[in-house]
N, C-alpha and C positions, 0 to 999 in steps of 0.2 A: 862428336857432332857430325863430322864429315863421313866417317866410315859407316855410321849407323843411320844416315839420312835423317838427322834430328834437327832440321832447320828451325823448328818451332822454339828451340832453345837459344836461338841467336840473340833476341832482344835482351835476355838476361846476361848473356856473355858480353854483349856490347856495353851494357850498363856497368858491369864489373871492370871491363878493360878500360873504359873511359874514365873511371874514377881512380885508377892507379896513378901514383906519382913516381913509382920506382922504375917504370918502364915507359918512357915517353914515346918510343917508336911503336909500341903496342897500342898505346892510347891513340896515337895519330892514325894508325891503321884502322882501328875500330871506328874512329870518327868518320873516316872515308866510307866505311861500309854503310853508314847511316844515310848516305846520299841516295841510295836506291835499295832500301831494305827488302822490298818485294822480290826483286831480282836475286838478291843474295840468298834469301830464304828459299826461293824456288830452286836455286842451284844446290842448296844443301839438302833439300827435302825430296826432290824428284829423282827417279832412278836413271833418267836420261843424261847423256853427256855428249860433248862435241869432239871427242877424241878422234874419231875417224875423219871428221871434217878438218880438224887441226892438222892431221898428218897430210891430208890431201892439199891443203892450202899452203903449208909451209915446207912440205917435203921432209919434215923431221919425223923421227921415230922415237917412241917412248922407251 
């Protein structure tokens, strides 16, 4: 989903992840993604990133 910019698949993934009982941390993570699904889908679907901004603001390097 991330490598191929397939943000449209996020709702299906969230549904599967929130219904799992074996992985409570994954379920919790997926529930938090539901807070702003439009932003998460855009982040997974659009080719832009904030990598350069992140390096400039934190001084860190990837």
